[in-house]
TIVO-2410 file (N, C-alpha, C; in nm, 3 decimals):
# residues 95
REC num residu      c1      c2      c3 atome chaine
REC   1      M   9.268   7.810  11.696     N      A
REC   1      M   9.123   7.806  11.680    CA      A
REC   1      M   9.087   7.799  11.488     C      A
REC   2      Q   8.989   7.729  11.471     N      A
REC   2      Q   8.966   7.744  11.313    CA      A
REC   2      Q   8.864   7.864  11.264     C      A
REC   3      M   8.920   7.921  11.179     N      A
REC   3      M   8.864   8.021  11.107    CA      A
REC   3      M   8.763   8.007  10.990     C      A
REC   4      Y   8.666   8.071  10.988     N      A
REC   4      Y   8.570   8.005  10.874    CA      A
REC   4      Y   8.616   8.119  10.773     C      A
REC   5      N   8.659   8.026  10.624     N      A
REC   5      N   8.671   8.092  10.512    CA      A
REC   5      N   8.817   8.198  10.546     C      A
REC   6      P   8.904   8.164  10.583     N      A
REC   6      P   9.010   8.292  10.609    CA      A
REC   6      P   9.046   8.322  10.495     C      A
REC   7      P   9.099   8.479  10.483     N      A
REC   7      P   9.124   8.525  10.364    CA      A
REC   7      P   9.306   8.486  10.313     C      A
REC   8      H   9.298   8.524  10.207     N      A
REC   8      H   9.427   8.470  10.166    CA      A
REC   8      H   9.555   8.574  10.227     C      A
REC   9      P   9.650   8.547  10.292     N      A
REC   9      P   9.757   8.659  10.341    CA      A
REC   9      P   9.774   8.746  10.227     C      A
REC  10      G   9.762   8.733  10.106     N      A
REC  10      G   9.810   8.849  10.020    CA      A
REC  10      G   9.694   8.976  10.037     C      A
REC  11      E   9.583   8.925  10.025     N      A
REC  11      E   9.441   9.022  10.082    CA      A
REC  11      E   9.482   9.090  10.217     C      A
REC  12      I   9.567   9.031  10.312     N      A
REC  12      I   9.578   9.113  10.399    CA      A
REC  12      I   9.661   9.208  10.380     C      A
REC  13      I   9.792   9.163  10.324     N      A
REC  13      I   9.857   9.272  10.304    CA      A
REC  13      I   9.822   9.338  10.221     C      A
REC  14      K   9.728   9.365  10.131     N      A
REC  14      K   9.693   9.471  10.058    CA      A
REC  14      K   9.616   9.574  10.124     C      A
REC  15      E   9.531   9.493  10.205     N      A
REC  15      E   9.427   9.592  10.282    CA      A
REC  15      E   9.462   9.676  10.418     C      A
REC  16      L   9.538   9.567  10.471     N      A
REC  16      L   9.586   9.645  10.612    CA      A
REC  16      L   9.774   9.682  10.563     C      A
REC  17      C   9.820   9.692  10.478     N      A
REC  17      C   9.939   9.729  10.474    CA      A
REC  17      C   9.974   9.812  10.361     C      A
REC  18      L   9.939   9.777  10.252     N      A
REC  18      L   9.990   9.870  10.076    CA      A
REC  18      L   9.870   9.934  10.117     C      A
REC  19      D   9.766   9.951  10.131     N      A
REC  19      D   9.655  10.034  10.103    CA      A
REC  19      D   9.656  10.155  10.188     C      A
REC  20      P   9.660  10.138  10.345     N      A
REC  20      P   9.674  10.264  10.384    CA      A
REC  20      P   9.786  10.336  10.380     C      A
REC  21      L   9.925  10.281  10.333     N      A
REC  21      L  10.021  10.341  10.297    CA      A
REC  21      L  10.068  10.388  10.215     C      A
REC  22      G   9.951  10.360  10.111     N      A
REC  22      G   9.975  10.418   9.960    CA      A
REC  22      G  10.063  10.367   9.936     C      A
REC  23      L  10.112  10.256   9.929     N      A
REC  23      L  10.206  10.208   9.853    CA      A
REC  23      L  10.160  10.088   9.731     C      A
REC  24      T  10.218  10.127   9.609     N      A
REC  24      T  10.191  10.041   9.499    CA      A
REC  24      T  10.233   9.909   9.512     C      A
REC  25      V  10.209   9.772   9.459     N      A
REC  25      V  10.300   9.659   9.453    CA      A
REC  25      V  10.455   9.701   9.401     C      A
REC  26      T  10.430   9.746   9.316     N      A
REC  26      T  10.620   9.791   9.257    CA      A
REC  26      T  10.682   9.880   9.352     C      A
REC  27      R  10.621   9.963   9.464     N      A
REC  27      R  10.718  10.006   9.545    CA      A
REC  27      R  10.712   9.944   9.676     C      A
REC  28      A  10.629   9.878   9.699     N      A
REC  28      A  10.632   9.770   9.813    CA      A
REC  28      A  10.747   9.664   9.758     C      A
REC  29      A  10.726   9.614   9.663     N      A
REC  29      A  10.821   9.485   9.603    CA      A
REC  29      A  10.942   9.533   9.628     C      A
REC  30      E  11.000   9.660   9.587     N      A
REC  30      E  11.153   9.728   9.577    CA      A
REC  30      E  11.172   9.727   9.741     C      A
REC  31      A  11.089   9.778   9.831     N      A
REC  31      A  11.122   9.769   9.980    CA      A
REC  31      A  11.122   9.635  10.020     C      A
REC  32      L  11.073   9.521  10.011     N      A
REC  32      L  11.092   9.457  10.057    CA      A
REC  32      L  11.187   9.314   9.989     C      A
REC  33      G  11.283   9.378   9.826     N      A
REC  33      G  11.393   9.317   9.812    CA      A
REC  33      G  11.321   9.188   9.724     C      A
REC  34      V  11.177   9.194   9.707     N      A
REC  34      V  11.149   9.095   9.556    CA      A
REC  34      V  11.105   9.199   9.436     C      A
REC  35      S  11.106   9.076   9.327     N      A
REC  35      S  11.030   9.119   9.240    CA      A
REC  35      S  10.886   9.162   9.225     C      A
REC  36      R  10.840   9.240   9.128     N      A
REC  36      R  10.693   9.302   9.154    CA      A
REC  36      R  10.598   9.200   9.129     C      A
REC  37      K  10.670   9.087   9.011     N      A
REC  37      K  10.585   8.987   8.980    CA      A
REC  37      K  10.574   8.898   9.091     C      A
REC  38      T  10.668   8.857   9.179     N      A
REC  38      T  10.615   8.793   9.301    CA      A
REC  38      T  10.516   8.853   9.400     C      A
REC  39      L  10.559   8.978   9.432     N      A
REC  39      L  10.465   9.051   9.559    CA      A
REC  39      L  10.337   9.015   9.450     C      A
REC  40      S  10.319   9.043   9.367     N      A
REC  40      S  10.164   9.083   9.253    CA      A
REC  40      S  10.089   8.942   9.257     C      A
REC  41      A  10.157   8.845   9.281     N      A
REC  41      A  10.140   8.673   9.278    CA      A
REC  41      A  10.068   8.677   9.414     C      A
REC  42      I  10.132   8.702   9.513     N      A
REC  42      I  10.114   8.724   9.660    CA      A
REC  42      I   9.936   8.767   9.648     C      A
REC  43      V   9.957   8.889   9.654     N      A
REC  43      V   9.852   8.992   9.646    CA      A
REC  43      V   9.739   8.946   9.611     C      A
REC  44      N   9.753   8.930   9.457     N      A
REC  44      N   9.651   8.837   9.430    CA      A
REC  44      N   9.600   8.699   9.410     C      A
REC  45      G   9.648   8.645   9.517     N      A
REC  45      G   9.606   8.536   9.620    CA      A
REC  45      G   9.697   8.389   9.480     C      A
REC  46      R   9.762   8.406   9.411     N      A
REC  46      R   9.808   8.330   9.307    CA      A
REC  46      R   9.955   8.269   9.393     C      A
REC  47      A   9.995   8.311   9.488     N      A
REC  47      A  10.153   8.242   9.520    CA      A
REC  47      A  10.097   8.255   9.711     C      A
REC  48      G  10.154   8.163   9.774     N      A
REC  48      G  10.151   8.170   9.878    CA      A
REC  48      G  10.301   8.255   9.969     C      A
REC  49      I  10.255   8.270  10.127     N      A
REC  49      I  10.380   8.350  10.206    CA      A
REC  49      I  10.498   8.215  10.200     C      A
REC  50      S  10.626   8.226  10.138     N      A
REC  50      S  10.704   8.119  10.229    CA      A
REC  50      S  10.756   8.199  10.360     C      A
REC  51      P  10.836   8.082  10.399     N      A
REC  51      P  10.896   8.170  10.552    CA      A
REC  51      P  10.979   8.326  10.503     C      A
REC  52      E  11.038   8.295  10.407     N      A
REC  52      E  11.128   8.408  10.405    CA      A
REC  52      E  11.050   8.487  10.360     C      A
REC  53      M  10.940   8.496  10.276     N      A
REC  53      M  10.867   8.600  10.257    CA      A
REC  53      M  10.795   8.652  10.416     C      A
REC  54      A  10.789   8.596  10.461     N      A
REC  54      A  10.713   8.616  10.574    CA      A
REC  54      A  10.805   8.672  10.676     C      A
REC  55      I  10.937   8.679  10.659     N      A
REC  55      I  11.063   8.721  10.753    CA      A
REC  55      I  11.068   8.855  10.686     C      A
REC  56      R  11.069   8.859  10.566     N      A
REC  56      R  11.090   9.016  10.464    CA      A
REC  56      R  10.930   9.123  10.531     C      A
REC  57      L  10.797   9.044  10.535     N      A
REC  57      L  10.688   9.120  10.558    CA      A
REC  57      L  10.699   9.136  10.702     C      A
REC  58      S  10.768   9.080  10.791     N      A
REC  58      S  10.746   9.101  10.913    CA      A
REC  58      S  10.860   9.205  10.943     C      A
REC  59      M  10.985   9.219  10.887     N      A
REC  59      M  11.105   9.327  10.910    CA      A
REC  59      M  11.039   9.452  10.844     C      A
REC  60      A  10.927   9.451  10.734     N      A
REC  60      A  10.882   9.576  10.681    CA      A
REC  60      A  10.776   9.672  10.764     C      A
REC  61      F  10.742   9.582  10.812     N      A
REC  61      F  10.570   9.602  10.849    CA      A
REC  61      F  10.567   9.634  10.995     C      A
REC  62      D  10.688   9.560  11.042     N      A
REC  62      D  10.692   9.556  11.180    CA      A
REC  62      D  10.593   9.461  11.262     C      A
REC  63      T  10.590   9.348  11.205     N      A
REC  63      T  10.500   9.227  11.269    CA      A
REC  63      T  10.600   9.131  11.266     C      A
REC  64      S  10.513   9.011  11.311     N      A
REC  64      S  10.595   8.897  11.343    CA      A
REC  64      S  10.568   8.834  11.187     C      A
REC  65      A  10.683   8.711  11.165     N      A
REC  65      A  10.717   8.629  11.061    CA      A
REC  65      A  10.584   8.509  11.105     C      A
REC  66      E  10.595   8.505  11.215     N      A
REC  66      E  10.500   8.381  11.271    CA      A
REC  66      E  10.340   8.382  11.234     C      A
REC  67      S  10.304   8.499  11.237     N      A
REC  67      S  10.184   8.561  11.227    CA      A
REC  67      S  10.136   8.553  11.068     C      A
REC  68      W  10.242   8.601  10.965     N      A
REC  68      W  10.215   8.555  10.835    CA      A
REC  68      W  10.250   8.450  10.781     C      A
REC  69      L  10.310   8.342  10.866     N      A
REC  69      L  10.298   8.193  10.819    CA      A
REC  69      L  10.166   8.128  10.880     C      A
REC  70      N  10.110   8.195  10.977     N      A
REC  70      N  10.033   8.136  11.046    CA      A
REC  70      N   9.880   8.155  10.974     C      A
REC  71      Q   9.865   8.278  10.919     N      A
REC  71      Q   9.772   8.317  10.810    CA      A
REC  71      Q   9.786   8.219  10.689     C      A
REC  72      Q   9.885   8.204  10.638     N      A
REC  72      Q   9.928   8.125  10.548    CA      A
REC  72      Q   9.865   7.988  10.552     C      A
REC  73      M   9.899   7.920  10.686     N      A
REC  73      M   9.846   7.788  10.736    CA      A
REC  73      M   9.700   7.746  10.776     C      A
REC  74      Q   9.651   7.863  10.798     N      A
REC  74      Q   9.500   7.861  10.794    CA      A
REC  74      Q   9.442   7.857  10.691     C      A
REC  75      Y   9.444   7.956  10.589     N      A
REC  75      Y   9.403   7.951  10.483    CA      A
REC  75      Y   9.433   7.804  10.400     C      A
REC  76      D   9.546   7.784  10.373     N      A
REC  76      D   9.583   7.687  10.322    CA      A
REC  76      D   9.519   7.504  10.362     C      A
REC  77      L   9.496   7.538  10.519     N      A
REC  77      L   9.439   7.427  10.587    CA      A
REC  77      L   9.269   7.427  10.539     C      A
REC  78      W   9.173   7.560  10.543     N      A
REC  78      W   9.038   7.567  10.497    CA      A
REC  78      W   9.049   7.517  10.346     C      A
REC  79      Q   9.155   7.550  10.282     N      A
REC  79      Q   9.129   7.532  10.132    CA      A
REC  79      Q   9.138   7.384  10.121     C      A
REC  80      A   9.203   7.289  10.198     N      A
REC  80      A   9.239   7.170  10.191    CA      A
REC  80      A   9.120   7.099  10.235     C      A
REC  81      R   9.060   7.139  10.345     N      A
REC  81      R   8.938   7.060  10.435    CA      A
REC  81      R   8.790   7.075  10.321     C      A
REC  82      Q   8.817   7.189  10.229     N      A
REC  82      Q   8.687   7.198  10.134    CA      A
REC  82      Q   8.702   7.071  10.057     C      A
REC  83      S   8.797   7.005  10.024     N      A
REC  83      S   8.822   6.924   9.948    CA      A
REC  83      S   8.830   6.783   9.976     C      A
REC  84      Q   8.848   6.790  10.098     N      A
REC  84      Q   8.863   6.692  10.199    CA      A
REC  84      Q   8.744   6.512  10.136     C      A
REC  85      Q   8.651   6.596  10.096     N      A
REC  85      Q   8.572   6.474  10.060    CA      A
REC  85      Q   8.646   6.416   9.924     C      A
REC  86      D   8.736   6.433   9.835     N      A
REC  86      D   8.783   6.381   9.740    CA      A
REC  86      D   8.888   6.288   9.791     C      A
REC  87      F   8.966   6.259   9.915     N      A
REC  87      F   9.033   6.231   9.962    CA      A
REC  87      F   9.016   6.093   9.992     C      A
REC  88      K   9.080   5.999   9.933     N      A
REC  88      K   9.077   5.824   9.922    CA      A
REC  88      K   9.164   5.797  10.041     C      A
REC  89      V   9.099   5.761  10.165     N      A
REC  89      V   9.244   5.771  10.289    CA      A
REC  89      V   9.129   5.637  10.385     C      A
REC  90      E   9.234   5.528  10.408     N      A
REC  90      E   9.186   5.410  10.501    CA      A
REC  90      E   9.234   5.448  10.643     C      A
REC  91      R   9.148   5.423  10.750     N      A
REC  91      R   9.146   5.487  10.871    CA      A
REC  91      R   9.236   5.377  10.897     C      A
REC  92      L   9.330   5.432  10.985     N      A
REC  92      L   9.437   5.313  11.068    CA      A
REC  92      L   9.448   5.345  11.229     C      A
REC  93      L   9.403   5.242  11.258     N      A
REC  93      L   9.389   5.224  11.415    CA      A
REC  93      L   9.424   5.131  11.477     C      A
REC  94      A   9.529   5.152  11.605     N      A
REC  94      A   9.568   5.012  11.685    CA      A
REC  94      A   9.458   4.929  11.691     C      A
REC  95      A   9.468   4.789  11.722     N      A
REC  95      A   9.402   4.725  11.732    CA      A
REC  95      A   9.386   4.683  11.888     C      A
***
């Protein structure tokens, strides 16, 4: 199901994972085994969730890696659809 303007997964991390637990980006990054810069980029919407990060998040927050990747895919697809009028594509159909 297509979501209307889905949030970046970093927003979800901040609002549903970090804030309720009182975690700073620095502390969460340490727990995830990544740099503060890496997690900050995700939380601030400047980087996406990779499969490796999805696994780390799933282990840390008892969620599924698939849910994180799905959120990223929904966000990316929404963003791409907003610029689809700029695409120059020829429709290819069997005759």
